[in-house]
C-alpha positions in Angstrom: 0.0 0.0 0.0 1.3 3.5 -0.8 1.9 5.6 2.1 -1.1 7.9 2.8 -0.7 11.5 3.7 -2.1 12.8 7.0 -4.9 14.7 5.2 -5.9 11.6 3.2 -6.0 9.3 6.2 -7.9 11.9 8.3 -10.4 12.3 5.5 -10.9 8.5 5.2 -11.5 8.1 8.9 -13.9 11.0 9.2 -15.7 9.6 6.2 -16.3 6.3 7.8 -17.3 7.7 11.2 -19.6 10.5 9.8 -21.3 8.5 7.1 -20.4 11.1 4.4 -18.5 8.8 2.1 -17.6 10.2 -1.3 -18.2 6.9 -3.0 -21.9 6.8 -2.4 -23.8 4.9 -5.1 -26.0 6.8 -7.5 -29.3 5.2 -8.2 -31.1 7.7 -10.4 -30.5 10.0 -13.3 -30.7 13.7 -13.4 -34.4 13.4 -14.1 -35.0 11.5 -10.9 -32.8 13.6 -8.6 -29.5 11.8 -8.7 -30.4 9.8 -5.6 -27.4 8.3 -3.8 -27.3 5.4 -1.3 -24.7 5.9 1.4 -24.0 4.7 4.9 -21.7 3.1 7.4 -21.2 -0.5 8.4 -20.1 -0.2 12.1 -20.1 -3.1 14.5 -18.1 -3.4 17.7 -17.7 -5.4 20.9 -17.9 -3.3 24.1 -17.4 -4.0 27.7 -16.8 -2.1 31.0 -16.5 -2.6 34.7 -17.9 -0.4 37.4 -21.3 0.3 39.1 -24.4 0.5 37.0 -26.1 3.9 37.0 -29.0 2.5 39.0 -26.6 1.1 41.7 -27.0 -2.6 40.7 -24.2 -5.1 40.7 -21.0 -4.6 38.9 -20.7 -5.3 35.2 -17.9 -7.5 33.8 -19.5 -8.9 30.6 -19.7 -7.4 27.1 -22.2 -6.3 24.5 -22.2 -6.4 20.7 -23.2 -2.9 19.5 -24.3 -2.3 15.9 -24.2 1.3 14.7 -24.7 0.4 11.1 -26.9 2.9 9.3 -27.9 3.7 5.7 -29.3 6.8 4.0 -30.6 8.2 0.7 -29.8 11.7 -0.5 -30.3 13.6 -3.7 -30.8 16.9 -5.4 -32.8 18.2 -8.4 -33.0 21.6 -10.0 -36.5 23.1 -9.6 -35.9 26.5 -11.2 -32.8 28.3 -12.6 -32.1 29.7 -9.1 -33.4 27.0 -6.8 -31.9 23.5 -6.4 -33.9 21.2 -4.1 -31.9 18.9 -1.8 -33.2 16.0 0.3 -32.0 13.3 2.6 -33.5 10.3 4.5 -31.2 8.5 6.9 -31.9 5.5 9.2 -31.0 5.1 12.8 -28.7 2.4 14.1 -29.7 -1.1 13.2 -29.6 -2.3 16.8 -33.3 -2.3 17.7 -32.5 -2.5 21.4 -30.9 0.8 21.6 -32.5 4.3 21.8 -32.5 5.0 18.1 -34.5 1.9 17.1 -33.0 1.7 13.6 -36.1 3.3 11.9 -35.7 4.9 8.5 -35.8 8.7 9.0 -34.6 8.6 12.6 -31.3 10.3 11.9 -30.8 13.4 9.7 -33.9 13.5 7.4 -34.7 16.8 5.7 -35.6 18.8 2.6 -34.0 22.1 1.5 -33.1 24.5 -1.1 -29.7 25.9 -2.1 -28.4 28.6 -4.4 -26.2 31.7 -4.4 -27.9 32.8 -1.2 -26.7 29.7 0.7 -28.7 26.7 1.9 -31.8 26.3 3.9 -32.9 22.9 5.3 -36.1 21.9 7.1 -36.6 18.6 9.0 -34.8 16.4 11.5 -31.1 17.4 11.7 -28.3 18.1 14.0 -28.3 21.4 15.8 -25.3 23.7 15.1 -24.1 23.2 18.7 -24.3 19.4 18.7 -22.7 19.0 15.3 -19.5 20.7 16.7 -19.6 18.9 20.0 -20.0 15.5 18.3 -17.1 16.1 15.9 -14.3 16.6 16.5 -14.5 17.0 20.3 -16.0 13.7 21.5 -14.2 11.0 19.6 -12.6 8.7 20.8 -15.0 7.7 23.6 -15.3 11.0 25.3 -19.0 11.4 24.9 -19.9 9.9 28.3 -18.5 13.1 29.8 -18.3 15.8 27.2 -21.2 15.0 24.9 -24.4 15.3 27.1 -25.1 17.8 29.8 -25.5 14.8 32.1 -26.1 16.7 35.3 -29.8 16.7 35.9 -31.5 20.0 35.2 -28.5 21.3 33.1 -29.6 19.2 30.1 -29.2 22.3 27.9 -27.9 20.7 24.7 -30.0 19.3 21.9 -29.0 16.5 19.6 -31.1 15.9 16.5 -34.4 17.8 16.4 -37.0 19.0 13.9 -35.6 22.4 13.0 -35.0 25.0 10.3 -31.3 25.5 9.5 -29.6 28.1 7.3 -26.1 27.8 6.0 -24.7 31.2 4.8 -22.5 31.3 1.7 -18.8 30.9 2.6 -17.1 34.3 3.4 -13.5 33.5 2.6 -12.3 31.2 5.3 -15.4 31.8 7.5 -18.5 29.5 7.5 -21.6 30.4 9.5 -24.9 28.6 10.1 -27.9 29.2 12.3 -31.0 27.2 13.3 -34.1 27.2 15.4 -36.7 24.6 16.5 -39.0 23.4 19.3 -37.3 22.7 22.6 -38.7 19.3 23.6 -42.3 19.0 24.8 -42.5 22.1 26.9 -45.3 24.7 26.2 -44.1 27.4 23.9 -40.6 26.0 24.2 -38.1 26.9 21.5 -34.4 27.0 21.0 -32.1 29.0 18.8 -28.4 28.4 18.0 -25.6 29.1 15.6 -22.0 28.1 14.8 -19.0 29.7 13.1 -15.9 28.0 11.8 -12.9 30.0 10.7 -9.7 28.7 9.2 -6.7 30.9 10.3 -3.2 30.8 8.8 -4.4 28.1 6.3 -4.0 25.5 9.1 -5.7 26.2 12.4 -9.5 25.8 12.5 -11.4 27.8 15.1 -14.9 26.9 16.3 -17.5 29.0 18.2 -21.1 27.9 18.8 -24.0 28.7 21.1 -27.5 27.5 21.9 -30.3 29.2 23.8 -33.6 27.5 24.8 -36.7 28.8 26.7 -39.4 27.0 28.6 -37.7 23.6 28.4 -39.6 21.1 30.5 -37.2 19.1 32.7 -39.8 17.3 34.8 -43.5 17.2 35.5 -45.1 18.2 38.8 -45.8 15.3 41.2 -48.7 15.2 43.6 -48.4 13.8 47.1 -49.7 10.2 47.5 -48.6 6.6 47.5 -47.1 4.2 45.0 -46.3 0.5 45.0 -42.7 -0.4 45.7 -41.9 -3.7 43.9 -38.7 -4.2 45.9 -40.6 -4.4 49.2 -44.0 -5.4 48.0 -45.6 -2.5 50.0 -46.8 1.0 49.3 -44.6 4.0 50.0 -45.3 7.6 50.4 -44.6 10.1 47.6 -43.9 13.7 48.5 -45.3 16.5 46.3 -42.8 18.0 44.0 -43.1 21.0 41.7 -42.4 20.6 38.0 -39.1 22.1 36.6 -39.1 24.3 33.6 -35.9 26.1 32.6 -34.4 28.7 30.3 -31.0 27.4 29.1 -27.9 28.8 27.5 -24.6 27.2 26.4 -21.6 28.1 24.3 -18.5 26.3 23.1 -15.1 27.6 21.8 -12.6 25.3 20.4 -9.8 24.7 17.8 -8.2 22.1 15.6 -4.5 22.5 14.8 -2.0 20.2 12.9 1.7 20.4 13.8 3.4 20.7 10.5 5.4 17.8 9.1 5.0 15.7 12.2 1.8 13.7 11.6 0.4 15.1 14.9 -2.7 17.2 15.3 -4.5 18.5 18.4 -8.0 19.7 19.1 -9.4 21.3 22.2 -12.7 22.9 23.4 -14.3 24.5 26.4 -18.1 24.2 26.8 -20.2 26.1 29.4 -23.9 25.7 30.0 -26.5 27.0 32.5 -30.1 26.4 33.2 -32.3 28.9 35.1 -35.4 27.6 36.9 -38.2 29.8 35.7 -40.2 29.5 38.9 -37.4 30.0 41.5 -34.9 31.9 39.3 -32.1 29.7 40.6 -29.3 29.0 38.1 -27.3 25.8 37.8 -24.2 26.0 35.7 -21.3 23.8 34.6 -18.2 24.0 32.5 -16.5 21.1 30.6 -13.3 20.6 28.7 -12.1 18.3 25.9 -8.5 17.8 24.6 -7.6 15.3 21.9 -4.2 14.5 20.2 -3.7 12.2 17.3 -0.8 10.9 15.3 -0.8 9.3 11.9 2.0 7.3 10.3 0.8 6.1 6.9 -2.4 4.1 7.4 -1.9 3.7 11.2 -3.3 6.2 13.6 -3.2 6.7 17.4 -5.7 9.0 19.2 -5.6 10.0 22.9 -8.4 12.0 24.4 -9.3 13.5 27.8 -12.5 15.3 28.8 -13.7 16.5 32.2 -16.7 18.4 33.7 -16.5 20.7 36.6 -18.7 20.4 39.7 -22.1 22.0 39.2 -22.4 25.5 40.5 -25.9 25.8 42.0 -27.4 29.0 43.3 -29.5 27.3 45.9 -27.3 24.2 46.3 -30.1 22.0 45.1 -27.9 20.4 42.4 -24.9 18.8 44.0 -23.6 16.8 41.1 -19.8 16.4 41.1 -17.6 16.7 38.0 -16.2 13.6 36.3 -13.5 12.9 33.7 -12.7 10.3 31.1 -9.4 9.3 29.4 -9.4 7.2 26.3 -6.8 5.8 23.9 -7.7 4.5 20.4 -5.4 2.7 17.9 -6.9 2.5 14.4 -6.0 1.9 10.8 -7.2 2.5 7.3 -7.1 -0.7 5.1 -8.7 -0.4 1.7 -11.5 1.9 3.1 -12.0 -0.3 6.2 -11.3 1.2 9.7 -10.5 -1.4 12.3 -9.9 0.0 15.8 -9.3 -0.8 19.4 -10.3 1.7 22.2 -9.6 1.5 25.9 -10.3 4.1 28.6 -11.3 4.9 32.1 -13.6 7.3 33.9 -13.2 8.4 37.5 -17.0 8.5 37.9 -19.8 7.2 35.8 -21.0 9.4 33.0 -24.3 9.6 31.0 -26.2 11.2 33.9 -25.4 8.4 36.4 -25.5 9.1 40.1 -22.1 10.1 41.3 -20.0 7.1 42.1 -16.6 6.9 43.9 -15.6 3.9 41.9 -13.7 4.0 38.7 -15.0 2.5 35.4 -12.7 1.0 32.8 -14.0 0.3 29.3 -12.8 -1.3 26.1 -14.2 -1.4 22.5 -13.0 -3.4 19.5 -14.7 -2.6 16.2 -14.7 -2.3 12.4 -16.2 0.5 10.3 -16.6 0.9 6.6 -18.2 3.9 4.9 -19.8 3.6 1.5 
């Protein structure tokens, strides 16, 4: 195999992981919209040790996780100045996980593009989450840096039904904004945007924000009794007010290659806060991500670290502690296939789990192929 350049290898890996492969298969003709079939075959074996989020016994076994997905995309000229674009993408094929594998679960939208830029309408990533997801959570940093896994500070939205506008490129600057409904709250909406700027023809700078209002965190609970299956008896339930918040978050980050070394680094700081509409109390939290990678021909090594700070709560009602994760990934590019091995450790469980003093180690072995 000829030695691959850093840019060629990075492009191949991001293609497989982001399901934007350039070798998608064209099904139609210009009259039918040049519909392409694309996707990612991604299967891995994953295991970890440590307490479960619900406090049950330790885990020492493994799971087979299937993140394979497929999509259809195309475009067709409607008038001289309007080109219609469209996409339908499935969720992961693993029907036991949250995405259910249904066609249309991932990015599925219709839009128009022209000299004025591009407008898309439908289910799609928010500007904030798109930047958080890549490049600042791979490899395996999502359990800490990806979600706002601290109770009421769940300020960040993943995919949602939204309207998104991509402005025409302004030299090295690219900007996009979006808005949509904020979950199932009454009159709840969010608005966000992102900017990417390439400085000195090498360093890429990122800035993004997201604001949401009337986001329903939890429903009100009336006092009463409920059956406790663990004891076989009824237990008293105290009354509790529902929680509705206004939220705000921002991220600043960078990507920077180190010339002629095969090494590149990426780092980001993310801050978010949620204000309880009823009490006006504010909970806030900062988080960090730092990733270094090295490529030598088709072989790559990626080391990542992410951490969250303790929650700062005005009324001390949210006492979630910070957590961190360290992850190492070794991967390769072999005729378009990306085999990889990932190992890591968290000091406390992520993904919104109750704070635990025990460490968690994890490992993943997988293979991905983008088409």
